[in-house]
C-alpha positions in Angstrom: 0.0 0.0 0.0 2.8 2.4 0.9 4.5 1.7 -2.4 1.4 2.5 -4.3 0.9 5.7 -2.5 4.5 6.8 -3.1 4.2 5.9 -6.7 1.1 8.1 -7.1 2.8 11.0 -5.4 5.9 10.7 -7.6 3.7 10.7 -10.7 2.1 14.1 -9.9 2.6 16.5 -12.8 3.4 19.4 -10.4 6.9 18.6 -9.2 6.8 21.2 -6.6 3.6 19.8 -5.2 5.0 16.2 -5.1 8.1 17.5 -3.4 6.0 19.4 -0.8 4.0 16.2 -0.1 7.2 14.2 0.3 8.6 16.9 2.7 5.4 16.6 4.8 5.8 12.9 4.9 9.5 13.4 5.8 10.5 11.3 2.8 12.3 14.0 0.7 15.7 12.8 1.9 14.8 9.2 1.1 16.2 7.9 -2.3 13.3 6.6 -4.4 13.3 6.3 -8.2 10.4 5.5 -10.5 11.5 3.9 -13.8 9.6 3.2 -16.9 9.2 -0.3 -18.5 12.2 0.6 -20.7 14.3 1.3 -17.6 14.4 5.1 -17.9 14.0 7.4 -14.9 10.4 8.8 -14.9 10.9 10.8 -11.6 12.9 10.7 -8.5 13.0 12.2 -5.0 15.5 14.9 -4.2 17.5 12.4 -2.1 17.8 10.1 -5.1 18.9 13.0 -7.3 21.7 13.9 -4.9 22.7 10.2 -4.5 22.9 9.2 -8.2 23.3 12.7 -9.9 21.3 11.3 -12.7 18.7 13.3 -14.7 15.1 12.2 -15.5 14.5 10.4 -18.8 18.0 8.9 -18.6 18.4 5.1 -18.2 18.6 4.2 -14.5 21.3 1.6 -15.3 23.8 4.3 -16.2 24.2 5.1 -12.5 24.1 1.5 -11.3 26.5 -1.4 -11.2 26.0 -4.1 -13.9 24.6 -6.5 -11.2 22.0 -3.9 -10.1 21.1 -3.0 -13.6 20.4 -6.7 -14.3 18.2 -6.8 -11.2 16.2 -3.9 -12.5 15.7 -5.6 -15.8 14.6 -8.8 -14.0 11.9 -6.9 -12.1 10.7 -5.1 -15.3 10.6 -8.3 -17.3 9.2 -10.7 -14.7 7.2 -8.6 -12.3 9.1 -10.1 -9.4 11.0 -8.3 -6.6 14.7 -8.0 -6.0 17.0 -6.7 -3.2 20.8 -6.4 -3.2 23.7 -4.4 -1.8 24.9 -1.6 -4.0 28.1 0.4 -3.8 27.9 4.1 -4.7 30.9 6.4 -4.3 32.4 4.2 -1.7 29.2 3.9 0.4 27.1 0.8 0.8 23.3 0.9 0.2 20.6 -1.7 0.3 18.7 -1.5 -3.0 15.2 -2.8 -3.1 13.4 -3.0 -6.4 9.6 -3.6 -6.7 7.3 -3.7 -9.7 4.6 -1.0 -10.0 1.9 -0.4 -12.7 4.2 1.7 -14.9 7.6 0.1 -14.4 9.5 -0.3 -11.2 10.3 1.5 -7.9 13.8 1.6 -6.6 14.6 2.4 -3.0 18.2 3.0 -1.7 18.6 2.6 2.1 22.0 3.3 3.6 23.6 0.2 5.0 26.6 2.0 6.5 25.4 1.2 10.1 25.2 -2.5 9.4 27.8 -4.9 10.5 30.5 -5.0 7.8 30.5 -8.0 5.5 33.7 -9.2 3.9 33.6 -8.9 0.0 33.3 -12.4 -1.5 36.4 -11.7 -3.7 38.5 -11.1 -0.7 37.0 -14.1 1.1 38.0 -16.3 -1.8 41.6 -15.0 -1.8 42.0 -15.4 1.9 40.5 -18.9 2.0 42.7 -20.0 -0.9 45.9 -18.6 0.7 45.1 -20.1 4.1 44.4 -23.6 2.7 47.7 -23.4 0.8 49.5 -22.4 4.0 48.0 -25.4 5.9 49.0 -27.8 3.1 52.6 -26.4 3.1 52.9 -26.6 6.9 51.9 -30.3 6.6 54.7 -30.9 4.1 57.5 -29.0 5.8 58.4 -31.5 8.6 59.2 -34.3 6.2 61.1 -32.3 3.6 64.9 -31.9 3.3 66.6 -28.5 4.1 66.4 -27.2 0.5 62.8 -28.2 0.1 61.9 -26.7 3.5 63.3 -23.4 2.4 61.2 -23.4 -0.8 58.1 -24.3 1.2 58.7 -21.6 3.8 59.1 -19.1 1.0 55.6 -20.1 -0.3 54.2 -19.7 3.2 55.6 -16.2 3.4 54.1 -15.3 0.0 50.6 -16.6 0.9 50.8 -14.8 4.2 51.7 -11.6 2.4 48.7 -12.1 0.1 46.4 -12.2 3.1 48.0 -9.2 4.6 47.7 -7.4 1.2 44.0 -8.1 0.9 43.2 -6.9 4.4 45.4 -3.8 4.0 43.7 -2.8 0.7 40.3 -3.1 2.4 41.5 -1.0 5.3 42.7 1.7 2.9 39.4 1.7 1.1 37.5 2.2 4.4 39.3 5.6 4.7 37.1 7.0 1.9 35.7 9.9 4.0 38.9 10.6 6.0 41.9 10.3 3.6 43.9 13.0 5.6 44.5 10.3 8.2 46.8 8.4 5.8 47.9 11.0 3.2 51.6 12.0 3.6 52.4 14.4 0.8 56.1 15.1 0.1 58.1 16.0 -3.0 59.6 12.9 -4.8 61.1 12.1 -8.2 58.2 10.2 -9.8 60.3 9.3 -12.9 62.9 7.6 -10.7 60.1 6.0 -8.6 58.5 4.5 -11.7 61.9 3.1 -13.0 62.6 1.5 -9.6 59.1 -0.1 -9.4 59.5 -1.5 -12.9 62.9 -3.0 -12.0 61.3 -4.7 -8.9 58.6 -6.1 -11.2 61.3 -7.5 -13.5 63.0 -9.2 -10.6 59.8 -10.7 -9.4 58.9 -11.9 -12.9 62.3 -13.5 -13.4 62.1 -15.3 -10.0 58.8 -16.9 -11.0 60.1 -18.0 -14.4 57.9 -15.6 -16.3 59.0 -14.4 -19.8 57.0 -11.2 -19.9 59.1 -8.2 -21.0 58.6 -5.1 -18.9 59.8 -1.7 -20.3 59.8 1.8 -18.7 59.8 5.1 -20.6 60.2 8.0 -18.2 62.1 11.3 -18.2 65.4 11.6 -16.3 63.8 13.5 -13.5 60.2 14.6 -12.6 59.8 16.0 -9.1 56.2 16.1 -7.9 54.3 16.1 -4.6 52.5 12.9 -3.8 52.1 10.2 -1.1 55.0 7.8 -1.8 53.5 4.7 -0.2 50.1 5.2 -1.8 51.6 5.9 -5.3 53.8 2.8 -4.9 50.6 0.7 -4.3 48.8 2.3 -7.3 51.7 1.9 -9.8 52.4 -1.7 -8.7 48.8 -2.6 -8.8 48.6 -1.4 -12.4 51.7 -3.3 -13.3 50.5 -6.5 -11.6 47.1 -6.1 -13.3 48.9 -6.0 -16.7 51.2 -8.9 -15.9 48.2 -11.1 -14.9 46.3 -10.3 -18.1 45.6 -13.5 -20.2 48.0 -13.9 -23.1 50.3 -11.0 -22.1 53.9 -11.0 -23.3 54.8 -7.3 -23.0 54.1 -4.7 -20.4 55.1 -1.0 -20.8 55.0 1.9 -18.3 55.2 5.4 -19.7 55.5 8.5 -17.4 55.0 12.0 -18.8 54.5 15.5 -17.4 52.4 17.8 -19.6 51.5 21.3 -18.4 50.0 21.1 -14.9 49.5 17.3 -14.9 51.6 14.2 -14.8 50.4 10.8 -16.3 51.4 7.2 -15.8 50.3 4.9 -18.6 50.6 1.1 -18.1 49.8 -0.9 -21.2 49.9 -4.6 -22.1 49.4 -6.7 -25.2 47.0 -9.2 -23.5 43.5 -10.2 -24.6 42.0 -7.0 -23.2 39.4 -6.3 -20.6 35.8 -7.4 -21.5 33.3 -4.6 -21.3 31.4 -6.4 -18.6 34.5 -6.4 -16.4 34.8 -2.6 -16.3 32.1 -2.5 -13.6 34.6 -3.5 -10.9 36.6 -0.4 -11.7 33.8 2.2 -11.8 31.7 0.9 -9.0 34.5 -0.1 -6.6 34.7 -3.3 -4.7 31.6 -5.4 -4.2 30.6 -6.7 -0.7 28.0 -9.0 -2.3 28.8 -10.9 -5.4 27.4 -13.9 -7.3 29.5 -17.0 -6.5 29.1 -18.6 -10.0 30.2 -15.3 -11.6 33.3 -15.3 -9.4 34.2 -18.9 -10.2 33.8 -18.2 -13.9 36.2 -15.3 -13.7 38.8 -17.4 -12.0 38.4 -20.2 -14.6 39.0 -17.6 -17.4 42.1 -16.4 -15.6 40.7 -12.9 -15.0 42.3 -11.0 -12.1 39.8 -10.1 -9.3 39.9 -8.3 -6.0 40.3 -4.8 -4.7 43.2 -3.6 -6.7 41.7 -1.3 -9.4 39.1 0.3 -7.0 42.0 1.1 -4.7 44.0 2.7 -7.5 41.0 4.8 -8.5 40.6 5.8 -4.8 44.3 6.8 -4.6 44.0 8.8 -7.7 41.0 10.6 -6.3 42.9 11.4 -3.1 45.5 13.1 -5.2 42.8 15.1 -7.1 43.5 12.8 -10.1 41.8 10.2 -12.3 42.2 6.6 -13.4 40.9 5.9 -16.9 40.9 2.9 -19.2 41.9 3.7 -22.8 41.5 1.9 -26.1 44.6 -0.2 -26.9 43.6 -1.1 -30.5 42.9 -4.8 -31.4 44.1 -6.2 -28.0 45.5 -5.3 -24.7 44.6 -2.5 -22.2 46.0 0.9 -21.3 45.3 2.4 -17.8 46.1 6.1 -17.5 46.7 7.4 -13.9 46.8 11.2 -14.0 47.5 13.6 -11.0 48.1 17.3 -10.8 51.7 18.5 -11.0 51.2 21.4 -8.6 49.9 19.8 -5.3 51.2 21.6 -2.2 53.5 19.7 0.2 52.3 18.9 3.7 53.6 20.7 6.7 55.8 18.5 8.8 53.1 18.0 11.4 50.5 16.9 8.9 49.9 13.5 7.3 50.4 10.1 8.9 52.0 7.3 6.8 50.1 4.1 6.7 51.8 1.5 9.0 53.4 -1.4 7.2 54.9 -3.1 10.3 58.3 -3.3 8.7 57.1 -5.2 5.6 58.6 -4.4 2.2 55.7 -2.6 0.3 56.9 -3.8 -3.1 57.2 -7.4 -1.9 53.7 -7.1 -0.4 52.1 -5.9 -3.6 54.0 -8.3 -5.9 53.1 -11.3 -3.8 50.1 -12.0 -6.0 52.3 -12.7 -9.1 
């Protein structure tokens, strides 16, 4: 009954009158959207407009994750109901979708106060690493000295993978309070990129991988940025390229043009399917379909929190992360930051604690 009443209010031709009624009902801050059978926004409350920043008559799916857009289509096509968790700008909402006479009604309820739920992608990574550690610990006692050293090295790598996953999630939780971790100082970004590429080459050689990694950067490029966070971002882009199916070459290019500096990481792999881009633009998913996750793993596609974290780091530096066309195959990620950021005062900024762990080894543990 409440859904039908709200639908009738939102269909009022006089937008001011409908908003006044919603205010009287104290529902103007609530995020409701009424969509047509074609999936276009018919009308929305002020709260929904602020949340999604999407104009009427536009497809609702443009502002939603692929999973949520599929749920909307399901309701429109079948007349059933659907509910799921939806990530919007780093905040978690419970999205409820119900059929109505002229389409579907979407309601977004903040889920920030709920108990946190571990993303399924992270859960899979941690369980896989822990099971591997348990198997290795079972083998170590009966192995000779050389074999034990090899097994212990694998234990360390799997432990680093678990630490890396939890560390990434912790960083992503700082969405509304980045100043607690940002530590801006002037560094030579060109030298930094060359050093990170060399660390990747060493890690690739140690694992018997034949991928060629090249770096094209100027001799010097002094910029203000958070060194630890930029290290994470660049290494994640390199690792993402190295793990691409069919890749044999990875290239990093660093350029400064005017008031901006860009880092381009490209590969000659099979490219990123369009449906996979959702994990970049809608951040990490706390809820995810198990069959979909297993299918991605079977196809060799990288998964996890890496690209959303890079996008967040770029945003903290007032920059962007974009995927560019690489021609017939491969991908190109462009990380761009301003070249004129002010340095912190000595008393500001707190570096993220790493407990003495080598940050490069931590990030490269997933190779």
